[in-house]
All heavy atoms as TSV, in Angstrom:
chain	resi	resn	atom	element	x	y	z
A	1	MET	N	N	18.951	30.769	-1.832
A	1	MET	CA	C	18.606	29.406	-1.594
A	1	MET	C	C	17.244	29.058	-2.273
A	1	MET	O	O	17.070	27.890	-2.654
A	1	MET	CB	C	18.518	29.123	-0.124
A	1	MET	CG	C	19.796	29.337	0.683
A	1	MET	SD	S	21.133	28.253	0.028
A	1	MET	CE	C	22.517	28.865	0.915
A	2	LYS	N	N	16.410	30.056	-2.436
A	2	LYS	CA	C	15.158	29.813	-3.115
A	2	LYS	C	C	15.356	29.337	-4.563
A	2	LYS	O	O	14.561	28.500	-5.009
A	2	LYS	CB	C	14.323	31.113	-3.153
A	2	LYS	CG	C	13.784	31.482	-1.810
A	2	LYS	CD	C	12.443	30.777	-1.594
A	2	LYS	CE	C	11.794	31.266	-0.401
A	2	LYS	NZ	N	10.854	30.282	0.176
A	3	GLY	N	N	16.334	29.901	-5.240
A	3	GLY	CA	C	16.609	29.425	-6.607
A	3	GLY	C	C	16.987	27.942	-6.666
A	3	GLY	O	O	16.527	27.264	-7.583
A	4	PHE	N	N	17.779	27.434	-5.681
A	4	PHE	CA	C	18.070	26.053	-5.686
A	4	PHE	C	C	16.871	25.192	-5.460
A	4	PHE	O	O	16.678	24.163	-6.025
A	4	PHE	CB	C	19.131	25.734	-4.621
A	4	PHE	CG	C	20.449	26.263	-4.848
A	4	PHE	CD1	C	21.083	27.159	-4.073
A	4	PHE	CD2	C	21.180	25.837	-6.018
A	4	PHE	CE1	C	22.352	27.636	-4.349
A	4	PHE	CE2	C	22.463	26.358	-6.261
A	4	PHE	CZ	C	23.004	27.206	-5.409
A	5	GLU	N	N	15.993	25.653	-4.533
A	5	GLU	CA	C	14.717	24.932	-4.190
A	5	GLU	C	C	13.848	24.891	-5.429
A	5	GLU	O	O	13.235	23.800	-5.670
A	5	GLU	CB	C	14.011	25.614	-3.015
A	5	GLU	CG	C	13.003	24.733	-2.385
A	5	GLU	CD	C	12.527	25.262	-1.066
A	5	GLU	OE1	O	11.631	26.099	-1.080
A	5	GLU	OE2	O	13.074	24.852	-0.067
A	6	GLU	N	N	13.673	25.963	-6.156
A	6	GLU	CA	C	12.831	25.933	-7.395
A	6	GLU	C	C	13.401	24.949	-8.337
A	6	GLU	O	O	12.687	24.251	-9.085
A	6	GLU	CB	C	12.774	27.283	-7.953
A	6	GLU	CG	C	11.925	28.262	-7.051
A	6	GLU	CD	C	11.976	29.707	-7.520
A	6	GLU	OE1	O	12.510	29.938	-8.657
A	6	GLU	OE2	O	11.591	30.578	-6.779
A	7	PHE	N	N	14.777	24.910	-8.497
A	7	PHE	CA	C	15.494	24.036	-9.453
A	7	PHE	C	C	15.122	22.573	-9.183
A	7	PHE	O	O	14.731	21.833	-10.056
A	7	PHE	CB	C	16.973	24.290	-9.393
A	7	PHE	CG	C	17.694	23.332	-10.321
A	7	PHE	CD1	C	17.811	23.597	-11.672
A	7	PHE	CD2	C	18.467	22.288	-9.786
A	7	PHE	CE1	C	18.508	22.751	-12.526
A	7	PHE	CE2	C	19.109	21.418	-10.601
A	7	PHE	CZ	C	19.149	21.669	-11.970
A	8	VAL	N	N	15.258	22.120	-7.891
A	8	VAL	CA	C	15.014	20.671	-7.533
A	8	VAL	C	C	13.530	20.331	-7.708
A	8	VAL	O	O	13.260	19.159	-8.050
A	8	VAL	CB	C	15.513	20.284	-6.222
A	8	VAL	CG1	C	17.019	20.479	-6.115
A	8	VAL	CG2	C	14.830	20.995	-5.079
A	9	ARG	N	N	12.652	21.276	-7.551
A	9	ARG	CA	C	11.172	20.984	-7.725
A	9	ARG	C	C	10.887	20.606	-9.147
A	9	ARG	O	O	9.974	19.825	-9.413
A	9	ARG	CB	C	10.382	22.208	-7.256
A	9	ARG	CG	C	10.333	22.307	-5.804
A	9	ARG	CD	C	9.435	23.421	-5.321
A	9	ARG	NE	N	9.581	23.822	-3.977
A	9	ARG	CZ	C	8.977	23.195	-2.958
A	9	ARG	NH1	N	8.185	22.221	-3.154
A	9	ARG	NH2	N	9.206	23.568	-1.671
A	10	LYS	N	N	11.692	21.090	-10.088
A	10	LYS	CA	C	11.469	20.768	-11.544
A	10	LYS	C	C	11.678	19.269	-11.762
A	10	LYS	O	O	11.143	18.681	-12.707
A	10	LYS	CB	C	12.489	21.558	-12.423
A	10	LYS	CG	C	12.258	22.992	-12.468
A	10	LYS	CD	C	13.277	23.600	-13.317
A	10	LYS	CE	C	13.234	25.176	-13.258
A	10	LYS	NZ	N	14.287	25.770	-13.992
A	11	PHE	N	N	12.376	18.613	-10.887
A	11	PHE	CA	C	12.667	17.188	-10.992
A	11	PHE	C	C	11.781	16.360	-10.078
A	11	PHE	O	O	12.014	15.111	-9.964
A	11	PHE	CB	C	14.144	16.927	-10.698
A	11	PHE	CG	C	15.064	17.593	-11.647
A	11	PHE	CD1	C	15.609	18.830	-11.311
A	11	PHE	CD2	C	15.316	17.056	-12.953
A	11	PHE	CE1	C	16.489	19.457	-12.233
A	11	PHE	CE2	C	16.183	17.702	-13.826
A	11	PHE	CZ	C	16.720	18.933	-13.438
A	12	GLY	N	N	10.814	16.946	-9.424
A	12	GLY	CA	C	9.898	16.290	-8.622
A	12	GLY	C	C	10.179	16.210	-7.121
A	12	GLY	O	O	9.452	15.599	-6.352
A	13	ALA	N	N	11.298	16.887	-6.720
A	13	ALA	CA	C	11.601	16.823	-5.263
A	13	ALA	C	C	10.558	17.720	-4.585
A	13	ALA	O	O	10.114	18.733	-5.081
A	13	ALA	CB	C	12.969	17.361	-5.052
A	14	HIS	N	N	10.287	17.374	-3.321
A	14	HIS	CA	C	9.302	18.153	-2.568
A	14	HIS	C	C	9.948	19.354	-1.800
A	14	HIS	O	O	9.194	20.228	-1.477
A	14	HIS	CB	C	8.663	17.243	-1.421
A	14	HIS	CG	C	7.807	16.185	-2.080
A	14	HIS	ND1	N	6.534	16.375	-2.648
A	14	HIS	CD2	C	8.036	14.851	-2.331
A	14	HIS	CE1	C	6.065	15.269	-3.070
A	14	HIS	NE2	N	7.011	14.356	-2.960
A	15	GLY	N	N	11.266	19.295	-1.631
A	15	GLY	CA	C	11.895	20.366	-0.968
A	15	GLY	C	C	13.386	20.172	-0.965
A	15	GLY	O	O	13.920	19.074	-1.396
A	16	LEU	N	N	14.054	21.110	-0.401
A	16	LEU	CA	C	15.520	21.099	-0.330
A	16	LEU	C	C	15.895	21.775	0.957
A	16	LEU	O	O	15.711	22.937	1.116
A	16	LEU	CB	C	16.141	21.937	-1.494
A	16	LEU	CG	C	17.631	21.890	-1.624
A	16	LEU	CD1	C	18.146	20.494	-1.940
A	16	LEU	CD2	C	18.142	22.887	-2.748
A	17	GLY	N	N	16.525	20.970	1.862
A	17	GLY	CA	C	16.947	21.507	3.142
A	17	GLY	C	C	18.457	21.843	2.950
A	17	GLY	O	O	19.150	21.409	2.069
A	18	TYR	N	N	18.824	22.731	3.858
A	18	TYR	CA	C	20.313	23.069	3.823
A	18	TYR	C	C	20.811	23.594	5.184
A	18	TYR	O	O	20.026	24.002	6.055
A	18	TYR	CB	C	20.568	24.226	2.821
A	18	TYR	CG	C	19.947	25.523	3.205
A	18	TYR	CD1	C	20.701	26.443	3.887
A	18	TYR	CD2	C	18.674	25.892	2.840
A	18	TYR	CE1	C	20.154	27.677	4.243
A	18	TYR	CE2	C	18.072	27.057	3.165
A	18	TYR	CZ	C	18.872	28.016	3.882
A	18	TYR	OH	O	18.311	29.158	4.282
A	19	PHE	N	N	22.123	23.418	5.310
A	19	PHE	CA	C	22.840	24.042	6.453
A	19	PHE	C	C	23.926	24.862	5.845
A	19	PHE	O	O	24.553	24.421	4.828
A	19	PHE	CB	C	23.474	22.963	7.332
A	19	PHE	CG	C	22.493	22.060	8.028
A	19	PHE	CD1	C	22.570	20.731	7.845
A	19	PHE	CD2	C	21.560	22.602	8.911
A	19	PHE	CE1	C	21.719	19.882	8.418
A	19	PHE	CE2	C	20.667	21.723	9.576
A	19	PHE	CZ	C	20.786	20.300	9.308
A	20	GLN	N	N	24.241	26.014	6.445
A	20	GLN	CA	C	25.305	26.812	5.980
A	20	GLN	C	C	26.273	27.108	7.150
A	20	GLN	O	O	25.768	27.507	8.210
A	20	GLN	CB	C	24.822	28.151	5.387
A	20	GLN	CG	C	25.900	28.961	4.787
A	20	GLN	CD	C	25.354	30.216	4.027
A	20	GLN	OE1	O	24.247	30.562	4.213
A	20	GLN	NE2	N	26.183	30.783	3.174
A	21	MET	N	N	27.554	26.855	6.917
A	21	MET	CA	C	28.572	27.125	7.996
A	21	MET	C	C	28.863	28.597	7.970
A	21	MET	O	O	29.382	29.073	6.949
A	21	MET	CB	C	29.767	26.222	7.749
A	21	MET	CG	C	30.681	26.234	8.917
A	21	MET	SD	S	29.887	25.481	10.378
A	21	MET	CE	C	31.181	25.771	11.592
A	22	LYS	N	N	28.583	29.251	9.005
A	22	LYS	CA	C	28.940	30.676	9.152
A	22	LYS	C	C	30.005	30.870	10.276
A	22	LYS	O	O	30.321	29.905	10.946
A	22	LYS	CB	C	27.682	31.444	9.530
A	22	LYS	CG	C	26.554	31.329	8.439
A	22	LYS	CD	C	25.996	32.663	8.122
A	22	LYS	CE	C	24.940	32.512	7.014
A	22	LYS	NZ	N	24.564	33.711	6.543
A	23	GLU	N	N	30.491	32.053	10.419
A	23	GLU	CA	C	31.540	32.244	11.390
A	23	GLU	C	C	31.049	31.977	12.834
A	23	GLU	O	O	31.776	31.512	13.753
A	23	GLU	CB	C	32.101	33.678	11.351
A	23	GLU	CG	C	32.764	33.911	9.981
A	23	GLU	CD	C	33.848	34.895	10.054
A	23	GLU	OE1	O	34.284	35.321	11.125
A	23	GLU	OE2	O	34.341	35.242	8.989
A	24	ASP	N	N	29.755	32.145	13.091
A	24	ASP	CA	C	29.233	31.856	14.399
A	24	ASP	C	C	28.482	30.494	14.520
A	24	ASP	O	O	27.750	30.236	15.400
A	24	ASP	CB	C	28.258	33.019	14.872
A	24	ASP	CG	C	27.108	33.237	13.886
A	24	ASP	OD1	O	27.141	32.754	12.730
A	24	ASP	OD2	O	26.065	33.814	14.323
A	25	GLY	N	N	28.785	29.615	13.633
A	25	GLY	CA	C	28.296	28.255	13.672
A	25	GLY	C	C	27.376	27.878	12.534
A	25	GLY	O	O	27.213	28.616	11.552
A	26	LEU	N	N	26.787	26.665	12.584
A	26	LEU	CA	C	25.938	26.185	11.648
A	26	LEU	C	C	24.556	26.817	11.645
A	26	LEU	O	O	23.899	26.850	12.732
A	26	LEU	CB	C	25.746	24.580	11.830
A	26	LEU	CG	C	25.258	23.769	10.608
A	26	LEU	CD1	C	26.290	23.865	9.439
A	26	LEU	CD2	C	25.106	22.367	11.029
A	27	LYS	N	N	24.105	27.264	10.495
A	27	LYS	CA	C	22.852	28.010	10.370
A	27	LYS	C	C	21.960	27.327	9.287
A	27	LYS	O	O	22.508	26.671	8.423
A	27	LYS	CB	C	23.064	29.471	10.081
A	27	LYS	CG	C	23.941	30.174	10.970
A	27	LYS	CD	C	23.380	30.331	12.320
A	27	LYS	CE	C	24.308	31.064	13.263
A	27	LYS	NZ	N	23.932	30.944	14.647
A	28	GLY	N	N	20.673	27.611	9.458
A	28	GLY	CA	C	19.713	27.037	8.447
A	28	GLY	C	C	18.354	26.925	9.110
A	28	GLY	O	O	18.272	26.791	10.336
A	29	PRO	N	N	17.330	26.833	8.331
A	29	PRO	CA	C	15.970	26.815	8.880
A	29	PRO	C	C	15.636	25.532	9.621
A	29	PRO	O	O	14.736	25.516	10.470
A	29	PRO	CB	C	15.037	26.879	7.628
A	29	PRO	CG	C	15.914	26.522	6.487
A	29	PRO	CD	C	17.323	26.830	6.856
A	30	LEU	N	N	16.441	24.466	9.469
A	30	LEU	CA	C	16.161	23.207	10.149
A	30	LEU	C	C	17.076	22.919	11.339
A	30	LEU	O	O	16.860	21.926	11.986
A	30	LEU	CB	C	16.241	22.040	9.143
A	30	LEU	CG	C	15.300	22.152	8.022
A	30	LEU	CD1	C	15.532	21.031	7.008
A	30	LEU	CD2	C	13.856	22.217	8.403
A	31	THR	N	N	18.031	23.780	11.641
A	31	THR	CA	C	18.937	23.504	12.748
A	31	THR	C	C	18.199	23.423	14.116
A	31	THR	O	O	18.646	22.721	14.991
A	31	THR	CB	C	20.049	24.613	12.895
A	31	THR	OG1	O	19.402	25.834	12.955
A	31	THR	CG2	C	20.992	24.542	11.656
A	32	LYS	N	N	17.039	24.057	14.203
A	32	LYS	CA	C	16.296	23.990	15.504
A	32	LYS	C	C	15.779	22.558	15.780
A	32	LYS	O	O	15.436	22.266	16.946
A	32	LYS	CB	C	15.128	24.935	15.380
A	32	LYS	CG	C	14.103	24.636	14.311
A	32	LYS	CD	C	13.026	25.777	14.211
A	32	LYS	CE	C	12.160	25.565	12.995
A	32	LYS	NZ	N	11.439	26.751	12.624
A	33	PHE	N	N	15.795	21.685	14.762
A	33	PHE	CA	C	15.327	20.300	15.026
A	33	PHE	C	C	16.433	19.387	15.377
A	33	PHE	O	O	16.189	18.152	15.566
A	33	PHE	CB	C	14.611	19.767	13.724
A	33	PHE	CG	C	13.401	20.585	13.408
A	33	PHE	CD1	C	13.376	21.421	12.287
A	33	PHE	CD2	C	12.236	20.521	14.175
A	33	PHE	CE1	C	12.285	22.165	11.950
A	33	PHE	CE2	C	11.120	21.260	13.874
A	33	PHE	CZ	C	11.149	22.068	12.745
A	34	PHE	N	N	17.678	19.873	15.486
A	34	PHE	CA	C	18.830	19.037	15.801
A	34	PHE	C	C	19.452	19.469	17.080
A	34	PHE	O	O	19.469	20.580	17.458
A	34	PHE	CB	C	19.859	19.134	14.695
A	34	PHE	CG	C	19.418	18.608	13.331
A	34	PHE	CD1	C	18.644	19.316	12.455
A	34	PHE	CD2	C	19.831	17.293	12.970
A	34	PHE	CE1	C	18.249	18.810	11.246
A	34	PHE	CE2	C	19.432	16.776	11.806
A	34	PHE	CZ	C	18.610	17.476	10.956
A	35	SER	N	N	19.967	18.439	17.823
A	35	SER	CA	C	20.598	18.726	19.101
A	35	SER	C	C	21.992	19.294	18.810
A	35	SER	O	O	22.519	19.176	17.696
A	35	SER	CB	C	20.756	17.477	19.920
A	35	SER	OG	O	21.703	16.573	19.317
A	36	GLU	N	N	22.621	19.843	19.842
A	36	GLU	CA	C	23.987	20.392	19.698
A	36	GLU	C	C	24.961	19.254	19.294
A	36	GLU	O	O	25.839	19.526	18.497
A	36	GLU	CB	C	24.451	21.057	20.950
A	36	GLU	CG	C	23.717	22.381	21.263
A	36	GLU	CD	C	24.303	23.046	22.423
A	36	GLU	OE1	O	25.468	22.949	22.736
A	36	GLU	OE2	O	23.532	23.835	23.082
A	37	GLU	N	N	24.702	18.049	19.790
A	37	GLU	CA	C	25.552	16.926	19.442
A	37	GLU	C	C	25.450	16.569	18.023
A	37	GLU	O	O	26.407	16.289	17.333
A	37	GLU	CB	C	25.239	15.746	20.393
A	37	GLU	CG	C	25.575	15.900	21.810
A	37	GLU	CD	C	24.506	16.531	22.618
A	37	GLU	OE1	O	23.304	16.637	22.129
A	37	GLU	OE2	O	24.709	17.067	23.740
A	38	ASP	N	N	24.199	16.532	17.503
A	38	ASP	CA	C	23.917	16.276	16.098
A	38	ASP	C	C	24.600	17.309	15.182
A	38	ASP	O	O	25.228	16.914	14.190
A	38	ASP	CB	C	22.439	16.204	15.744
A	38	ASP	CG	C	21.704	15.068	16.416
A	38	ASP	OD1	O	22.281	14.056	16.675
A	38	ASP	OD2	O	20.458	15.228	16.575
A	39	ILE	N	N	24.474	18.522	15.541
A	39	ILE	CA	C	25.121	19.630	14.747
A	39	ILE	C	C	26.588	19.476	14.777
A	39	ILE	O	O	27.258	19.620	13.692
A	39	ILE	CB	C	24.667	21.014	15.277
A	39	ILE	CG1	C	23.194	21.218	14.932
A	39	ILE	CG2	C	25.515	22.053	14.725
A	39	ILE	CD1	C	22.582	22.444	15.482
A	40	ALA	N	N	27.210	19.155	15.898
A	40	ALA	CA	C	28.670	18.898	15.931
A	40	ALA	C	C	29.034	17.800	15.018
A	40	ALA	O	O	30.068	17.824	14.369
A	40	ALA	CB	C	29.128	18.656	17.410
A	41	LEU	N	N	28.242	16.671	14.999
A	41	LEU	CA	C	28.591	15.538	14.116
A	41	LEU	C	C	28.442	15.911	12.671
A	41	LEU	O	O	29.270	15.455	11.797
A	41	LEU	CB	C	27.626	14.421	14.433
A	41	LEU	CG	C	28.002	13.596	15.641
A	41	LEU	CD1	C	26.890	12.572	16.060
A	41	LEU	CD2	C	29.339	12.812	15.453
A	42	ILE	N	N	27.473	16.692	12.315
A	42	ILE	CA	C	27.302	17.138	10.931
A	42	ILE	C	C	28.503	17.926	10.489
A	42	ILE	O	O	29.066	17.720	9.396
A	42	ILE	CB	C	26.016	17.980	10.770
A	42	ILE	CG1	C	24.787	17.082	10.932
A	42	ILE	CG2	C	25.988	18.674	9.401
A	42	ILE	CD1	C	23.508	17.831	11.096
A	43	ILE	N	N	28.936	18.850	11.324
A	43	ILE	CA	C	30.102	19.674	11.056
A	43	ILE	C	C	31.361	18.826	10.891
A	43	ILE	O	O	32.127	18.967	9.985
A	43	ILE	CB	C	30.359	20.745	12.129
A	43	ILE	CG1	C	29.199	21.730	12.120
A	43	ILE	CG2	C	31.662	21.464	11.909
A	43	ILE	CD1	C	29.182	22.670	13.312
A	44	GLU	N	N	31.503	17.857	11.809
A	44	GLU	CA	C	32.707	16.993	11.767
A	44	GLU	C	C	32.710	16.104	10.610
A	44	GLU	O	O	33.728	16.018	9.826
A	44	GLU	CB	C	32.734	16.133	13.067
A	44	GLU	CG	C	33.882	15.135	13.077
A	44	GLU	CD	C	33.787	14.199	14.334
A	44	GLU	OE1	O	33.285	14.690	15.371
A	44	GLU	OE2	O	34.237	13.059	14.151
A	45	ARG	N	N	31.646	15.400	10.311
A	45	ARG	CA	C	31.556	14.371	9.208
A	45	ARG	C	C	31.589	15.019	7.863
A	45	ARG	O	O	32.066	14.416	6.912
A	45	ARG	CB	C	30.316	13.513	9.373
A	45	ARG	CG	C	30.484	12.597	10.564
A	45	ARG	CD	C	29.486	11.496	10.608
A	45	ARG	NE	N	29.643	10.706	11.794
A	45	ARG	CZ	C	28.766	9.920	12.252
A	45	ARG	NH1	N	27.576	9.775	11.651
A	45	ARG	NH2	N	28.986	9.203	13.320
A	46	THR	N	N	31.075	16.219	7.708
A	46	THR	CA	C	31.213	16.855	6.360
A	46	THR	C	C	32.353	17.763	6.267
A	46	THR	O	O	32.534	18.400	5.240
A	46	THR	CB	C	29.860	17.637	6.110
A	46	THR	OG1	O	29.621	18.664	7.217
A	46	THR	CG2	C	28.638	16.752	6.003
A	47	GLU	N	N	33.100	17.856	7.322
A	47	GLU	CA	C	34.293	18.731	7.362
A	47	GLU	C	C	33.974	20.157	6.895
A	47	GLU	O	O	34.660	20.774	6.100
A	47	GLU	CB	C	35.430	18.112	6.479
A	47	GLU	CG	C	35.857	16.723	6.952
A	47	GLU	CD	C	36.876	16.095	6.172
A	47	GLU	OE1	O	37.403	16.677	5.096
A	47	GLU	OE2	O	37.235	14.950	6.473
A	48	LEU	N	N	32.947	20.703	7.441
A	48	LEU	CA	C	32.466	22.064	7.101
A	48	LEU	C	C	33.448	23.159	7.478
A	48	LEU	O	O	33.997	23.076	8.565
A	48	LEU	CB	C	31.108	22.394	7.672
A	48	LEU	CG	C	29.957	21.583	7.071
A	48	LEU	CD1	C	28.669	21.942	7.801
A	48	LEU	CD2	C	29.775	21.859	5.571
A	49	GLU	N	N	33.628	24.086	6.540
A	49	GLU	CA	C	34.413	25.283	6.856
A	49	GLU	C	C	33.492	26.481	6.545
A	49	GLU	O	O	32.491	26.392	5.851
A	49	GLU	CB	C	35.649	25.386	5.977
A	49	GLU	CG	C	36.630	24.240	6.236
A	49	GLU	CD	C	37.823	24.303	5.384
A	49	GLU	OE1	O	38.012	25.273	4.673
A	49	GLU	OE2	O	38.588	23.311	5.421
A	50	VAL	N	N	33.839	27.673	7.110
A	50	VAL	CA	C	33.011	28.866	6.924
A	50	VAL	C	C	32.783	29.093	5.416
A	50	VAL	O	O	33.692	29.028	4.601
A	50	VAL	CB	C	33.681	30.090	7.576
A	50	VAL	CG1	C	32.954	31.349	7.246
A	50	VAL	CG2	C	33.771	29.935	9.065
A	51	GLY	N	N	31.468	29.324	5.080
A	51	GLY	CA	C	31.134	29.545	3.677
A	51	GLY	C	C	30.595	28.249	2.994
A	51	GLY	O	O	29.931	28.405	1.969
A	52	ASP	N	N	30.806	27.082	3.575
A	52	ASP	CA	C	30.272	25.815	2.998
A	52	ASP	C	C	28.850	25.707	3.253
A	52	ASP	O	O	28.220	26.149	4.215
A	52	ASP	CB	C	30.990	24.618	3.610
A	52	ASP	CG	C	32.398	24.532	3.187
A	52	ASP	OD1	O	32.898	25.189	2.237
A	52	ASP	OD2	O	33.132	23.704	3.839
A	53	VAL	N	N	28.117	25.020	2.288
A	53	VAL	CA	C	26.682	24.751	2.442
A	53	VAL	C	C	26.495	23.252	2.144
A	53	VAL	O	O	27.034	22.701	1.241
A	53	VAL	CB	C	25.882	25.568	1.414
A	53	VAL	CG1	C	24.385	25.272	1.558
A	53	VAL	CG2	C	26.117	27.018	1.612
A	54	VAL	N	N	25.681	22.624	2.924
A	54	VAL	CA	C	25.222	21.234	2.754
A	54	VAL	C	C	23.793	21.267	2.353
A	54	VAL	O	O	22.961	21.808	3.093
A	54	VAL	CB	C	25.430	20.409	4.008
A	54	VAL	CG1	C	24.915	18.968	3.816
A	54	VAL	CG2	C	26.889	20.352	4.371
A	55	PHE	N	N	23.454	20.597	1.239
A	55	PHE	CA	C	22.067	20.552	0.746
A	55	PHE	C	C	21.549	19.088	1.003
A	55	PHE	O	O	22.401	18.205	0.800
A	55	PHE	CB	C	21.903	20.893	-0.666
A	55	PHE	CG	C	22.180	22.325	-0.952
A	55	PHE	CD1	C	23.366	22.743	-1.526
A	55	PHE	CD2	C	21.160	23.262	-0.769
A	55	PHE	CE1	C	23.590	24.004	-1.835
A	55	PHE	CE2	C	21.379	24.586	-1.073
A	55	PHE	CZ	C	22.609	25.014	-1.559
A	56	PHE	N	N	20.339	18.924	1.322
A	56	PHE	CA	C	19.708	17.614	1.322
A	56	PHE	C	C	18.300	17.627	0.765
A	56	PHE	O	O	17.590	18.620	1.035
A	56	PHE	CB	C	19.806	16.917	2.717
A	56	PHE	CG	C	19.243	17.668	3.800
A	56	PHE	CD1	C	17.976	17.529	4.252
A	56	PHE	CD2	C	20.086	18.616	4.483
A	56	PHE	CE1	C	17.482	18.231	5.305
A	56	PHE	CE2	C	19.578	19.368	5.532
A	56	PHE	CZ	C	18.251	19.157	5.922
A	57	GLY	N	N	17.899	16.634	0.068
A	57	GLY	CA	C	16.630	16.651	-0.615
A	57	GLY	C	C	15.584	16.041	0.284
A	57	GLY	O	O	15.810	15.239	1.190
A	58	ALA	N	N	14.286	16.313	-0.033
A	58	ALA	CA	C	13.148	15.742	0.583
A	58	ALA	C	C	12.184	15.312	-0.512
A	58	ALA	O	O	11.905	16.019	-1.465
A	58	ALA	CB	C	12.485	16.781	1.479
A	59	GLY	N	N	11.667	14.083	-0.360
A	59	GLY	CA	C	10.762	13.551	-1.271
A	59	GLY	C	C	10.872	12.068	-1.386
A	59	GLY	O	O	11.517	11.405	-0.552
A	60	GLU	N	N	10.415	11.477	-2.470
A	60	GLU	CA	C	10.484	10.042	-2.727
A	60	GLU	C	C	11.934	9.628	-2.883
A	60	GLU	O	O	12.751	10.449	-3.564
A	60	GLU	CB	C	9.696	9.620	-3.993
A	60	GLU	CG	C	8.181	9.813	-3.780
A	60	GLU	CD	C	7.449	9.313	-5.003
A	60	GLU	OE1	O	7.907	8.314	-5.639
A	60	GLU	OE2	O	6.351	9.836	-5.205
A	61	LYS	N	N	12.363	8.524	-2.446
A	61	LYS	CA	C	13.708	8.044	-2.462
A	61	LYS	C	C	14.305	8.130	-3.882
A	61	LYS	O	O	15.406	8.630	-4.159
A	61	LYS	CB	C	13.808	6.664	-1.926
A	61	LYS	CG	C	15.212	6.095	-1.840
A	61	LYS	CD	C	15.303	4.786	-1.136
A	61	LYS	CE	C	16.702	4.243	-1.006
A	61	LYS	NZ	N	16.706	2.948	-0.405
A	62	LYS	N	N	13.535	7.634	-4.927
A	62	LYS	CA	C	14.096	7.533	-6.229
A	62	LYS	C	C	14.216	8.970	-6.848
A	62	LYS	O	O	15.190	9.162	-7.582
A	62	LYS	CB	C	13.198	6.724	-7.143
A	62	LYS	CG	C	11.809	7.320	-7.401
A	62	LYS	CD	C	11.001	6.434	-8.369
A	62	LYS	CE	C	9.669	7.171	-8.622
A	62	LYS	NZ	N	8.949	6.514	-9.648
A	63	THR	N	N	13.482	9.919	-6.391
A	63	THR	CA	C	13.627	11.234	-6.888
A	63	THR	C	C	14.813	11.946	-6.236
A	63	THR	O	O	15.677	12.500	-6.893
A	63	THR	CB	C	12.342	12.057	-6.598
A	63	THR	OG1	O	11.217	11.442	-7.294
A	63	THR	CG2	C	12.504	13.537	-7.135
A	64	VAL	N	N	14.894	11.825	-4.960
A	64	VAL	CA	C	15.945	12.483	-4.133
A	64	VAL	C	C	17.285	11.869	-4.494
A	64	VAL	O	O	18.296	12.616	-4.611
A	64	VAL	CB	C	15.700	12.299	-2.657
A	64	VAL	CG1	C	16.878	12.821	-1.786
A	64	VAL	CG2	C	14.465	13.088	-2.220
A	65	MET	N	N	17.392	10.562	-4.773
A	65	MET	CA	C	18.656	10.041	-5.112
A	65	MET	C	C	18.967	9.993	-6.595
A	65	MET	O	O	19.968	9.543	-7.022
A	65	MET	CB	C	18.678	8.570	-4.633
A	65	MET	CG	C	18.608	8.436	-3.050
A	65	MET	SD	S	18.683	6.764	-2.486
A	65	MET	CE	C	20.341	6.317	-2.887
A	66	GLY	N	N	18.043	10.633	-7.349
A	66	GLY	CA	C	18.257	10.731	-8.836
A	66	GLY	C	C	18.160	9.439	-9.546
A	66	GLY	O	O	18.800	9.262	-10.649
A	67	LEU	N	N	17.276	8.506	-9.042
A	67	LEU	CA	C	17.119	7.256	-9.767
A	67	LEU	C	C	15.920	7.279	-10.582
A	67	LEU	O	O	14.817	6.818	-10.208
A	67	LEU	CB	C	16.931	6.110	-8.631
A	67	LEU	CG	C	18.090	6.007	-7.665
A	67	LEU	CD1	C	17.740	4.983	-6.615
A	67	LEU	CD2	C	19.356	5.627	-8.328
A	68	HIS	N	N	16.008	7.869	-11.769
A	68	HIS	CA	C	14.896	7.933	-12.676
A	68	HIS	C	C	14.964	6.763	-13.703
A	68	HIS	O	O	15.991	6.567	-14.290
A	68	HIS	CB	C	14.902	9.256	-13.428
A	68	HIS	CG	C	14.881	10.424	-12.499
A	68	HIS	ND1	N	13.694	10.895	-11.847
A	68	HIS	CD2	C	15.838	11.257	-12.058
A	68	HIS	CE1	C	13.934	11.887	-11.162
A	68	HIS	NE2	N	15.214	12.137	-11.202
A	69	GLY	N	N	13.874	6.103	-13.860
A	69	GLY	CA	C	13.737	5.057	-14.893
A	69	GLY	C	C	14.260	3.777	-14.480
A	69	GLY	O	O	14.979	2.974	-14.368
């Protein structure tokens, strides 16, 4: 995951969060900030299956959304 984070920093992003679906549930460094209901909604709405990863950017809106120029 560090390689992905370094990659997005080249474009000006401040960070890259992620969740990874494992056999025992959704894992990632930020899951502690979400309620069980929130985690269930993330799994449902993104239709996560074991092995899937969801990335999300942190930083200025135009950078995170790829709106350059």
